[in-house]
N, C-alpha and C positions, 0 to 999 in steps of 0.2 A: 119316163125319165123326168126328173124334177126340173123346175125352171132354173135357167142359168143365172147366177148372181153377178157375174162379171159384166159390167156395163160397157166398159171401154178397155179392151185388151191393150191397146197402145199406151194408155195412161198407166196401167198396172205394170207393164214391162218397163216403162220409164222409172217408176217407183223402185223396182228391183235394181235397175242400173244405178239409181241414186243412193241405194243402200238403205231404203226405208225398212224399219222393223215390221214384223207381222202386226204388232200392237198398233203401230202408226197406221197401217193399212186398214185394220179393223175399225179404228176410231174415225178415219177419214171416210170410209164407206158408210158408216152410220151417220156421220155429219152431213155428207154430201148427197147421198142417195137414200138415206133412211133404210139401209139394208144391213141386217145382222149377218156377220161372218165369223168364222173361227180360224185359228192358226193353221189347222190341217188343210183347209181349203186353199190357202195361199201357198203352202208347201207343195200341195199336189199340183197346183197351177205351175209353179216354178219347175217342178220335175217334168211335167208333161211338155212344157215349152223348151226344155233343155237349157234353162237359164242358170247362170252361175249362182252359187250361194251368196247371200248378202254379207255373211260374216266370214271372217278368216279364222279358222280354228287354230289357236296358238296356245298350246298348253305350257309354253314357257312364260307367257304373259299372264295366263289364268290357269295356274297349276293346281287349283283347288276344286273340289266338288262343291260348287256354290249352292247353298240352300235356296229353295224356291223363294222364300221371303226376301232374299238379298239380290235376286237376279236383275232387278230393275234399278239398283243403286247407281248413282252417278259414277262412282269410281270404276265399276265393272263395265259400264257403258263406254267410258273413256278408254278402258283397256281394250275393249272390242274395236273401237275406232282406231286405236294405235295398231292393233293387229292388222286391220285392213290397210292402213298406211304402209306398214312394213312389208305387207304382201303385194304392194303396188296396186291395190284396188282403189277405186275412186271413192271419194267422200263428197257429199254435197257441201256447198259453201258454208252453211251454218255449222255443220258438224266439224268441218275443217277448222273454222275459226275457234270453236269451243276446244278442240283438241290442242291447238296451238296455245291458247290461253291456259289450259290445264297443265300442259307440259312446262310452260313458263312459271306457273305457280309452284310446281314441284321443284323446279330448279331454284327459284328464289327462296323457298322455304327449306331447301336442302332436305326434302322429304321423299319418302317412298310409300307405296300402297301396301298395307298389311291387311290380311283377312283373318278374322276369328269367327268361325261359324257358330260358336256358342254364345254370341252376344246379340242383342237386338239390332244394332246397326250393321254388324258384319264387317264392313270395310272401314279402315281408319288410315289417316296419314300419320306416319311415325318418322322420327328423325333418321336420316340416312346414316348408316354405319359403314365402316371401311369394307366390310364383307358384301355390301349391297352392290351388285354389278349391273343393275337395270333399274327400272322404275317401280319394281315391286320388292317386297321382302320375301325372299324365297323360303318356302317351308322346307323342313328337313327331307320330306319326300312328297312327290306329287300325289294328289288324291283325286284328280279330275276323272270323271267318268266319260271321257271323250268317246264319242261315237260318230260315225259318218252317217247322217240321215239319208243319204242317197243309196245306201246299201240295204239290201233286204235279206 
């Protein structure tokens, strides 16, 4: 059996509870311990320990199949944070402050988030229209490829 890469399980469990992304965990392990990890290792750890998912799947807030090159954009990150907030899940203080400021910006600019997968940027802020009933511009139909990672 290979050498265990998890140095401090309590630390990792706290990261999950605080809503850290796998990328944040990967980067922190490289910085702090000089240990290379991959997303699947963190997902397997979460499942083995019976920890809750860090993200709240909300295909009403993210109704699009988001292209890989757009998955780390700020707008989709904030939509994920908003989904956590709406689901009653915790957010760390920094993410909570960013979400509040972002929601305030949308309100002040009278804007919503629009996604166009055929562009380099992917996500845009567009002026709110009377038909906009949330913080996104809803597509004509959902294209999300939503799946539950805990099911086999």
